[in-house]
C-alpha positions in Angstrom: -114.6 14.2 -48.2 -119.0 14.4 -49.4 -118.6 14.7 -53.0 -119.2 18.8 -53.6 -122.0 20.1 -55.6 -121.2 21.3 -58.9 -121.2 25.0 -57.8 -118.8 24.2 -54.9 -116.7 22.4 -57.8 -116.9 25.4 -59.9 -115.7 27.4 -56.7 -112.6 25.2 -55.7 -110.9 25.0 -59.4 -112.0 29.2 -59.9 -109.7 29.9 -56.6 -107.1 27.2 -57.6 -106.6 28.9 -60.9 -106.7 31.8 -59.1 -103.9 31.4 -57.0 -101.8 29.4 -59.7 -102.4 32.5 -62.0 -101.2 34.8 -59.3 -97.9 33.0 -58.4 -97.3 33.0 -62.4 -97.7 36.6 -63.0 -95.9 37.7 -59.6 -93.1 35.1 -59.7 -94.2 33.9 -56.6 -93.0 30.5 -55.3 -95.3 28.4 -53.3 -93.2 29.2 -50.3 -93.0 32.7 -50.6 -96.7 33.0 -50.9 -97.1 30.9 -47.9 -94.4 33.2 -45.8 -96.6 36.6 -47.6 -100.0 35.0 -46.4 -98.5 33.6 -43.3 -99.6 30.3 -43.5 -98.4 27.1 -44.7 -96.7 25.9 -47.9 -99.3 22.7 -47.5 -102.1 25.4 -47.1 -101.1 26.6 -50.5 -100.8 23.2 -52.5 -104.2 22.3 -51.3 -105.8 25.3 -52.2 -104.4 24.7 -55.8 -104.9 21.2 -56.1 -108.7 22.0 -55.3 -108.6 19.9 -51.8 -109.7 23.0 -49.6 -113.4 23.7 -50.6 -113.8 26.9 -47.8 -110.3 28.4 -46.7 -110.4 30.8 -43.8 -111.7 34.2 -44.6 -108.4 36.0 -43.3 -106.6 33.9 -45.3 -108.2 35.0 -48.5 -108.6 38.6 -47.3 -104.8 38.4 -47.1 -104.4 37.1 -50.4 -106.7 39.4 -51.9 -104.7 42.3 -50.5 -101.6 40.6 -51.5 -103.0 40.7 -55.3 -104.0 44.3 -54.8 -100.6 45.5 -53.7 -99.0 43.4 -56.6 -100.7 44.8 -59.3 -100.4 48.2 -57.9 -96.5 48.3 -57.9 -96.3 46.6 -61.0 -98.5 49.3 -62.4 -96.6 52.1 -61.2 -93.0 50.1 -62.5 -94.7 49.8 -65.6 -95.6 54.0 -65.4 -91.9 54.7 -64.1 -90.2 52.9 -67.6 
C-alpha cells in the first residue's frame, strides 16, 4: 500500500479509536459488532488496526446509526433508573 498523507493517517487513527471506544463503551465484541453492521469480523479488525483507509460508505452509515441508537438507548435507560 502506498504511504498515506499525514491527514489520512490521522483519519485512519481516529476511525480506529472511534470503533474501539464504541465497542468498549457499549460492550460489543468484534463479532457482535460485525453482525450488527452486516460485515465480517475481519473488516472490523482491519478498521481497528488501521489497515482500512476508506471503509465503504454504507458501513460507516450503519455504524453511525448503530452508535446513535445505542447512545439513545443508554440515555433512556439512565432516565428510567
